[in-house]
C-alpha positions in Angstrom: 36.0 -117.2 163.7 38.7 -118.8 161.7 38.2 -119.0 157.8 37.6 -122.4 156.4 40.4 -123.7 154.3 40.1 -125.2 150.8 42.8 -128.0 151.3 43.1 -128.4 147.3 43.4 -124.7 146.4 47.3 -125.2 145.6 46.9 -128.9 144.1 46.7 -130.1 140.8 43.3 -131.7 141.2 40.5 -132.0 143.7 39.2 -135.0 145.4 37.1 -133.6 148.3 34.0 -135.0 146.5 33.1 -136.9 143.5 32.8 -135.4 139.6 35.8 -132.6 140.2 38.3 -134.3 137.8 38.2 -134.6 134.3 39.1 -137.8 132.3 42.1 -136.1 130.7 43.4 -135.2 134.3 42.9 -138.7 135.5 44.9 -140.1 132.8 47.9 -137.7 133.2 47.9 -138.5 136.9 48.2 -142.0 136.7 51.0 -141.2 134.3 52.5 -139.0 136.9 52.1 -141.9 139.7 54.2 -144.0 137.3 56.7 -141.5 136.8 57.2 -140.7 140.8 57.4 -144.3 141.7 60.2 -144.7 139.3 62.2 -141.9 141.1 62.1 -143.7 144.3 65.6 -144.6 145.3 66.5 -148.3 147.1 68.1 -146.2 150.3 65.7 -143.7 152.0 67.4 -140.3 151.1 68.7 -138.2 154.0 66.9 -135.0 154.8 69.7 -132.1 154.2 70.7 -129.1 152.4 70.6 -131.2 148.9 66.9 -132.2 150.0 65.1 -130.5 152.1 61.9 -130.9 153.9 60.5 -127.8 151.8 61.5 -129.9 148.6 60.0 -133.0 150.1 56.6 -131.1 151.2 56.3 -129.7 147.8 56.9 -133.2 146.2 54.2 -134.8 148.4 51.7 -132.1 147.5 52.5 -132.9 143.5 52.0 -136.7 144.5 48.8 -136.6 146.5 46.4 -136.4 143.4 48.2 -139.0 141.9 47.4 -141.3 144.8 43.8 -140.4 145.1 43.3 -141.2 141.2 45.3 -144.7 141.6 42.9 -145.5 144.4 39.6 -144.4 142.6 40.8 -146.6 139.7 41.7 -149.8 141.8 45.5 -149.7 140.6 47.1 -151.6 143.5 50.1 -152.1 141.7 50.7 -148.1 141.7 49.5 -148.1 145.5 52.0 -150.7 146.5 54.7 -148.9 144.4 54.5 -145.7 146.8 55.5 -147.8 149.6 59.0 -148.8 150.8 60.0 -152.3 151.0 60.5 -152.0 154.9 56.9 -150.1 155.4 55.5 -149.9 158.8 51.8 -150.0 158.7 50.4 -149.6 162.1 46.1 -150.0 162.1 43.4 -151.8 163.9 44.4 -155.1 161.9 48.3 -154.4 162.1 50.8 -154.0 162.7 52.3 -154.7 159.5 55.9 -154.7 158.7 57.1 -154.7 155.1 55.2 -155.1 152.1 54.1 -158.8 152.6 52.2 -158.8 155.7 49.7 -156.1 154.7 49.4 -157.2 151.2 46.3 -159.8 151.3 44.6 -157.6 153.7 45.0 -154.4 152.0 43.5 -156.3 148.7 40.2 -156.2 150.4 40.1 -153.0 151.6 41.3 -151.3 148.1 38.2 -153.4 146.3 35.6 -152.1 148.7 36.6 -148.5 148.1 37.2 -148.9 144.4 34.2 -150.9 143.6 31.9 -149.8 140.8 29.1 -147.3 142.2 31.4 -146.1 144.9 33.3 -142.9 145.1 36.4 -142.3 147.4 36.6 -138.7 148.6 39.5 -137.3 150.7 37.7 -133.8 152.3 40.9 -133.3 154.2 44.4 -133.1 153.5 47.2 -131.4 155.2 51.1 -131.3 154.6 53.8 -130.7 156.7 57.4 -131.6 156.1 57.5 -135.5 155.2 53.9 -135.8 156.9 50.5 -136.2 154.8 47.4 -136.1 157.2 44.3 -136.9 155.6 40.7 -138.0 156.0 38.8 -140.3 153.5 35.4 -141.4 153.1 33.7 -143.9 150.4 30.2 -142.9 149.3 27.6 -145.3 147.7 26.7 -143.1 144.1 23.3 -144.2 144.2 22.3 -143.6 147.9 24.9 -141.4 149.4 25.5 -143.9 152.0 28.9 -144.0 153.8 30.2 -147.2 153.4 33.8 -146.6 154.9 35.6 -143.9 156.4 39.3 -143.3 157.9 41.8 -140.9 159.1 45.4 -141.4 158.1 48.9 -140.3 158.6 51.7 -141.2 156.0 55.3 -140.2 156.3 56.3 -140.0 152.9 60.0 -138.7 151.9 59.0 -137.3 148.6 59.2 -138.9 145.1 63.0 -140.0 145.9 61.8 -141.9 149.2 58.3 -142.8 149.1 56.2 -143.9 152.3 57.9 -145.5 154.8 55.1 -145.3 157.6 51.6 -145.4 157.7 49.3 -145.1 160.5 45.3 -145.4 159.7 42.1 -145.7 161.5 39.5 -147.1 159.4 36.1 -147.9 159.5 33.8 -150.0 157.3 30.1 -149.9 157.8 28.9 -152.3 154.9 31.4 -155.0 154.3 34.9 -155.8 156.0 36.1 -158.3 153.3 35.3 -157.8 149.5 33.6 -160.4 147.2 35.8 -162.6 145.0 34.7 -160.5 142.1 35.5 -157.1 143.5 38.9 -158.6 144.1 39.4 -159.5 140.5 38.9 -155.3 139.7 42.1 -154.6 141.5 45.3 -154.4 139.1 48.2 -156.0 140.9 
C-alpha cells in the first residue's frame, strides 16, 4: 500500500483543516503576500538558467500559504494581485480572459467561501515546476456542512511571474451568488 502524504510537511503553514494556523503566522503570511505581489514583473519572465523551474517551484511553495490566508480573510485585493493582467481562467462560468471578465463573478465566489462562520480548507496541494494543483472545500463551522468544493490548477511562474493560467471545477451546494452584505466583507 502506498504511504499517505502530508501535503503541508515542507510548507510554512497547514491549511488542510481549520484551526492549524496561529494569529501571528496569519499576519506574517498577509505581509508575505503583499511582498510577493510586489515582485511580479510587467513581462512574464523566461524560464532558463537564471530562473529555473526548481526556483519557481520553491517560490510557489513559499507563496501557497499566503494564498490560503488571503482567501480565508477575504482579501480580494491580494487575490487579484496574484494574477497577471493577461490571465486566462477556464471554468464552467468562463472562459475568462484578463482581469476584468471574471472580476464580478469571482467576488461572489470569494464572498461565499470567506463568509463568517465558514472555513475554507485545502486538503490536497501538489507542486511541479510552475504548476500548483489543489483541491478545496468550504465547511460550515456550526453544522460541518460542505458549502462548496473544487479542484484547481494554477500555472504560476513564481513570484516574478504570478499566475497566468487557472483552470477550476467548482461546485456550490448552498448558494451560488453572495448576499449584498457578504460582498461588502471582501477587500477590493
